[in-house]
N, C-alpha and C positions, 0 to 999 in steps of 0.2 A: 335949536340947532344941536344942542346937549340930548336932547330926547332921539333925535335921529341917529345920532353916533350911538347912543345906548342900543338902540334897537338893532343896527347894524352892527355892535360888537356881540351881541345878544343871539343873532343869526350866525355870525361866524364861529360863537363858541359852540352852539349846538352841532354846525358841521364839521367843527375839528373834533369835538367829542364823538360824534358817530363814527369817522375814520378813525379815530383811536382806538375806540372800543372795539370797531371791525379788526384792526391790525391786531391789539392783543389778544383777541378772541382767536384770531388765527394762529400766532404763535403759540400761544397757549396750548390749541388742541395740536400742534404740530412737534410738541416736547415728547419725550420717552420718559419711563418710569425709572429708575436707577438713582434715586435720590436717598435711597436708605442710608448709603455709608457716607454721608457728607459730615464734615466736620461741623461741629456745632459753635455758632459764634453769635448767639444769642443774646437781647438784652435781658437784663433780669431787673426785676423792681420796677418803681413807677418813673424812674429818673435814669436809669442807665443808658448808657449808649450801645448801638449797635453797629460800627461803622465795621466794615468788614472788605474781603476783598473776594478773588473767585474762591468758591469752595469746594468744587468737584472738576475733575477734567470732563464730566459728561457734559455739564453746562456750555462747553464752548465758551462763546466770547460774552455770554451773558455775565455781568460783571452785579455782585449783590454790593448794594450802598449801605443796607444795614437790613438786622432781623429783629423783628420785636413779637416778644410774646403777649399772647391774650388770654382770655379765659377760655377754659373748657379746653385745653390743647391746641387752640389755636395758635399758627406763626405765620407773621406777615413778614413775606422778605419783598423787600424794595429793589429792585433793580434798573431802574432809570430815575432822574427828575431831570427834566430837559425843558429849556425856554422854547416856546415857540414864536413864528413869526409875527402871530396876532396879540402878545403880549401875554401870553399865558405860560405858567409851568406844568406840564403834566407829569404826575409822579405814576409810575407803572410797576407793577410785580405780581405777586402770586400770594393767594391765602390758600395755609395749606393746614390740614387736620391731623397734627402729633398726637392724638388721641387715639384710644382704644375704642371708642363708640362715636358714630355718628351724631354730628353736632351741627346744630342750626346758629348762624353769625347774629349775635344779641341785637335786638333794636335799640339798644344804647348807644351803638356805633352811628347811628344816624345823627345823633345831637338831639337838641333838644329845642331847635325851631320849629313850629308849628308848620312854617311853609314847607318844610324839607320832609316832616314826619309824615306828613298827610300822604306822601307818594309812596309809603313804603317803606322796606329795612333798605337802607343803602350806607355806603361809606361818607355822607353827608355831613357826619362830625368832626371831621378833618380836615386839621389847620397846620399850616407851617407858620413857623415862628422866627423872625427877623431879630434877634435880640441886640443888634448892632443899629439898627434903624427904629429899634422899640415899636414894631408893628406885627400884628397877625395878621394872616390872610386866611380866609375862608374860602370853602370848597364854591365855585361856579356855581349859578342857577340860570336855567333857561326862563323864557318871559314865563313860563306857567308855576315858576318854582321847583320846579325839578332841579335836584343836584347833577350836576354836570360830571359822574362817578359810577361806579357799578354798583348797580340795583337789584333787588330781587333776587339774591344769591340762593341757589339750592342747598340742601342739606348737604354736608360735606363728608362723606365716607371717609373712615380713616386710611390716612398716607395719601390720599386724593387732594390734588391742588386746583383752586378757581383763578383763573386771570384776573386780576382787578387794574384799575386805574381810577385817579381823582385829578381833575384839574383846579388850577386856583389862579388867581391874578399874579404876574410876574413882579416879585420885588425889584429893585434896583439894579442894572447890569452889576454893581459893584458888590451885590451881595452874592458870594459863592457858596456860603453854609448857611442852612437853616435848620431848626429843629421841626421834626416831624410828631404830633400829637394826633392820637386816635385815641376817644373813648375805649376804655377797657385793655388797652394794650400800653405797653411801656412806650416812653419816647426814645425817638433817636436824633441824632445828627446826621444829616444828609448833604451831600455836595450836588450844587445845580449847575447843569453843564448848559453849554450853549451860549 
């Protein structure tokens, strides 16, 4: 019975991940450029937090939960972390190149699990840490070991952004804040909605 539930949960996770990916992609493609004058609220160092609020009027109702700096001028802006009906938390946002030259996302963000790494560069190394419950949540994988996150990101031109998402098992409903961690990026505290 546990095997049947796991297979059903994985199929549901894949379906949700595809739907979220398409939604994030559509939202990312419809945005304008006008982000050059936004306020800086980035995390600095490896343990800084980047919780924040709206950074510019051009972003409309898009709220920034955190901005974390990575290597080579990359900046990850997290805009949502919401619980889904299937028992998942989907973290969405955009990865921007704040540097002066085009850059590829480091393969280190995929983490070091062989199962994830063999599917190419992804954000599969991301984790959510519930310090109250003393648990770490890893990015979900489908039945073939592919991480349920953005994969195979293109080279990002200076000033350009790529929409991203990551899907995790949901912490207990009583957990409202978690620490988001991604290799090569600073960590940040984010709030989970829903």
